[in-house]
C-alpha positions as CSV (number, residue, x, y, z in Angstrom):
1,M,-1.3,43.0,-12.3
2,L,1.5,40.8,-13.5
3,T,4.1,42.3,-15.9
4,E,5.1,40.5,-19.0
5,S,8.4,39.3,-17.5
6,A,6.6,37.9,-14.4
7,K,4.0,36.2,-16.6
8,A,6.9,34.7,-18.7
9,I,8.5,33.3,-15.5
10,V,5.2,31.8,-14.4
11,A,4.5,30.4,-17.9
12,K,8.0,28.8,-18.0
13,A,7.5,27.2,-14.6
14,D,4.1,25.8,-15.7
15,E,5.7,24.5,-18.9
16,K,8.4,22.6,-16.9
17,M,5.7,21.2,-14.6
18,Q,3.7,20.0,-17.6
19,D,6.7,18.4,-19.1
20,A,7.2,16.4,-15.9
21,I,3.6,15.3,-15.9
22,N,3.8,14.3,-19.6
23,F,6.9,12.2,-18.7
24,L,5.0,10.6,-15.8
25,E,2.1,9.7,-18.1
26,E,4.4,8.1,-20.7
27,D,6.4,6.2,-18.0
28,L,3.2,4.8,-16.5
29,K,2.1,3.5,-19.9
30,T,5.0,1.1,-19.9
31,Y,3.7,-0.7,-16.8
32,R,2.3,-4.1,-17.5
33,V,-1.1,-4.3,-15.7
34,G,-2.6,-7.4,-17.1
35,K,-4.0,-6.0,-20.3
36,A,-2.1,-6.1,-23.6
37,N,-0.6,-2.7,-24.2
38,P,1.9,-2.1,-27.2
39,S,3.6,0.7,-25.3
40,I,5.1,-1.9,-22.9
41,F,7.8,-2.4,-25.6
42,N,8.7,1.4,-25.9
43,N,11.7,1.0,-23.5
44,V,12.8,-2.5,-24.7
45,T,15.7,-2.1,-27.1
46,V,17.0,-4.6,-29.7
47,D,20.4,-4.6,-31.5
48,Y,19.5,-3.3,-35.0
49,Y,22.7,-3.2,-37.0
50,G,24.8,-2.2,-34.0
51,T,22.4,0.4,-32.7
52,P,20.1,-0.2,-29.7
53,T,16.7,0.5,-31.1
54,P,13.2,0.3,-29.4
55,I,11.1,-2.6,-30.6
56,P,8.3,-0.3,-32.1
57,Q,11.0,1.1,-34.5
58,V,11.9,-2.3,-36.0
59,A,8.5,-4.0,-35.9
60,S,4.8,-3.5,-35.9
61,V,3.3,-4.1,-32.4
62,T,-0.4,-4.9,-32.3
63,T,-3.0,-6.3,-29.8
64,P,-5.1,-8.9,-31.6
65,D,-7.1,-9.3,-28.3
66,A,-7.0,-8.0,-24.7
67,K,-4.4,-10.6,-23.5
68,T,-2.1,-10.9,-26.6
69,L,0.6,-8.8,-28.1
70,A,1.7,-9.5,-31.7
71,I,5.1,-8.3,-32.9
72,Q,5.7,-8.4,-36.6
73,P,9.3,-7.4,-37.5
74,W,9.9,-5.6,-40.7
75,E,12.9,-7.8,-41.3
76,R,12.5,-11.6,-40.7
77,S,16.1,-11.7,-39.4
78,M,15.1,-9.7,-36.4
79,I,12.7,-12.3,-34.9
80,G,15.3,-14.0,-32.8
81,K,16.8,-10.7,-31.5
82,I,13.4,-9.3,-30.6
83,A,12.4,-12.5,-28.8
84,K,15.7,-12.4,-26.8
85,A,15.2,-8.7,-26.0
86,I,11.7,-9.4,-24.6
87,L,13.0,-12.2,-22.4
88,D,16.0,-10.0,-21.3
89,A,13.6,-7.1,-20.4
90,N,12.0,-9.4,-17.8
91,L,8.5,-8.1,-18.5
92,G,6.9,-11.3,-17.2
93,F,5.9,-13.1,-20.4
94,T,7.5,-15.6,-22.7
95,P,7.5,-14.8,-26.5
96,S,6.6,-17.5,-29.0
97,N,7.1,-17.2,-32.7
98,N,6.0,-19.0,-35.8
99,G,8.8,-17.7,-38.0
100,E,6.9,-14.5,-39.0
101,I,5.2,-13.1,-35.9
102,I,6.1,-13.1,-32.3
103,R,3.2,-13.6,-29.9
104,C,3.3,-12.7,-26.2
105,V,0.3,-13.8,-24.0
106,V,0.0,-11.4,-21.1
107,P,-0.5,-13.4,-17.9
108,A,-2.7,-12.1,-15.0
109,L,-0.8,-10.2,-12.4
110,T,-0.1,-11.7,-9.0
111,E,-1.2,-9.8,-5.9
112,E,2.5,-9.2,-5.0
113,R,3.3,-7.9,-8.5
114,R,0.3,-5.5,-8.3
115,R,1.6,-4.1,-5.0
116,E,5.1,-3.7,-6.5
117,L,3.6,-1.8,-9.4
118,I,1.6,0.5,-7.1
119,K,4.7,1.2,-5.0
120,K,6.7,2.0,-8.2
121,A,3.9,4.2,-9.6
122,K,3.7,6.1,-6.3
123,A,7.5,6.6,-6.2
124,T,7.4,7.9,-9.8
125,G,4.6,10.2,-8.8
126,E,6.7,11.6,-5.9
127,N,9.7,12.1,-8.2
128,T,7.4,14.1,-10.5
129,K,6.2,16.2,-7.6
130,V,9.8,16.9,-6.6
131,I,10.4,18.2,-10.2
132,I,7.3,20.3,-10.0
133,R,8.4,21.8,-6.6
134,N,11.9,22.5,-8.1
135,A,10.3,24.4,-10.9
136,R,8.3,26.4,-8.4
137,R,11.5,27.2,-6.4
138,D,13.3,28.2,-9.6
139,A,10.4,30.5,-10.6
140,V,10.2,32.1,-7.1
141,D,14.0,32.7,-7.2
142,Q,13.7,34.3,-10.7
143,L,10.9,36.6,-9.4
144,K,13.1,37.6,-6.4
145,K,16.0,38.3,-8.6
146,A,13.8,40.4,-11.0
147,Q,12.5,42.4,-8.0
148,K,16.1,43.0,-6.7
149,A,17.2,44.1,-10.1
150,S,14.2,46.5,-10.1
151,E,12.6,44.9,-13.1
152,I,9.4,44.3,-11.2
153,T,7.9,45.8,-8.1
154,E,7.6,43.9,-4.8
155,D,3.8,43.7,-5.3
156,V,4.3,42.1,-8.7
157,Q,6.8,39.7,-7.2
158,K,4.3,38.6,-4.4
159,E,1.5,38.3,-7.0
160,G,3.9,36.2,-9.2
161,E,4.7,34.0,-6.3
162,D,1.0,33.5,-5.6
163,E,0.4,32.6,-9.2
164,V,3.4,30.1,-9.3
165,Q,1.9,28.5,-6.1
166,K,-1.5,28.2,-7.8
167,V,0.1,26.6,-10.9
168,T,2.1,24.2,-8.6
169,D,-1.0,23.2,-6.6
170,K,-2.8,22.5,-9.9
171,N,0.0,20.3,-11.2
172,V,0.5,18.4,-8.0
173,K,-3.2,17.7,-7.9
174,A,-2.9,16.4,-11.5
175,V,-0.1,14.1,-10.5
176,D,-2.2,12.7,-7.6
177,T,-5.1,12.2,-10.0
178,I,-2.9,10.3,-12.5
179,I,-1.4,8.1,-9.8
180,A,-4.8,7.3,-8.3
181,A,-6.1,6.3,-11.8
182,K,-3.1,4.1,-12.4
183,E,-3.5,2.5,-9.0
184,K,-7.1,1.7,-9.8
185,D,-6.1,0.3,-13.2
186,I,-3.4,-1.9,-11.5
187,L,-5.9,-3.2,-8.9
188,T,-8.6,-4.0,-11.6
189,V,-8.5,-7.7,-12.2
């Protein structure tokens, strides 16, 4: 039976792993995969009165249809800056504006670009797994230290390590599932 301190170590490791998975999911949302997705602009910053600010914080980003993104700045003076930021971000589309709204038509992905995106997604997934394994290693080290300091018994330490491994396996499997789903999304024409 795990003690409270061992449970806390396992829970903290699981929390670190979940944070890594949440970051992975957010990062994958910024990939342009042929469908209009407002979160593409989350990492694109524009100079807003001297401060680099993400586009969604200075404008309303909507998807009027599956292949179009519409950006309506809250201040008309921002139109030129936003259009330039989109071009500079090299997202693969050219913004056009009518003086009030910037429109970006999302072109279909080339086969080469799809392969690049899949490779990038897999690399991001591997980095997430490294973070998960580091959290496992840290938790195992904490359990060993607690056992050496006689805070927990050797049996509790071994049981804690088994529990940390189960949590690690579960989270690595979740990463694999997320990456496989993203790969399928990228390959869908």
